[in-house]
C-alpha positions in Angstrom: 6.1 -8.2 -2.0 2.5 -8.5 -1.9 0.6 -6.4 0.9 -3.3 -6.1 1.4 -4.0 -3.0 3.3 -0.7 -3.6 5.7 -2.0 -0.5 7.9 -5.7 -1.3 8.2 -6.6 -0.9 11.8 -3.2 0.3 13.1 -3.1 3.2 15.1 -1.1 6.2 13.4 2.0 5.8 15.2 2.3 2.1 14.4 1.1 2.7 10.6 3.9 5.1 10.2 6.6 2.4 11.4 5.0 0.0 9.1 4.9 2.3 6.2 8.6 3.2 6.9 9.2 -0.6 6.8 7.9 -1.0 3.7 9.7 1.9 2.2 13.0 0.2 3.3 11.9 -3.3 2.3 10.6 -2.3 -1.0 13.8 -0.9 -2.4 14.8 -2.7 -5.4 11.9 -5.1 -5.3 8.5 -5.3 -6.9 5.8 -4.8 -4.9 2.2 -5.2 -5.4 -0.2 -3.5 -2.7 -3.8 -3.0 -2.2 -4.4 0.4 0.0 -6.2 3.3 0.8 -3.9 5.7 2.8 -2.4 8.2 0.8 1.3 7.8 2.4 1.0 4.1 1.4 -0.1 4.8 -2.4 2.5 7.6 -2.5 5.1 4.8 -2.2 4.3 3.3 -5.8 6.0 4.4 -8.7 2.8 3.5 -10.7 -0.8 3.1 -9.8 -3.6 1.0 -10.7 -6.7 2.1 -9.3 -10.2 0.4 -9.6 -13.6 1.4 -9.9 -16.9 -0.5 -8.8 -17.7 -0.7 -12.7 -14.0 -2.0 -13.5 -14.7 -5.1 -11.4 -16.9 -7.9 -12.7 -19.8 -8.9 -10.3 
């Protein structure tokens, strides 16, 4: 699964529903996700954090 800010611009309730769906769908699969919300980041087994200095201009 490749997800780019899957809950961006969603209200809290809808974001919670999407997060629950991602949790179910991701089981047994590889997931690559760009996210800022802590509840989405918490789904990851491994995190890679990028800082502005780490991304070439």
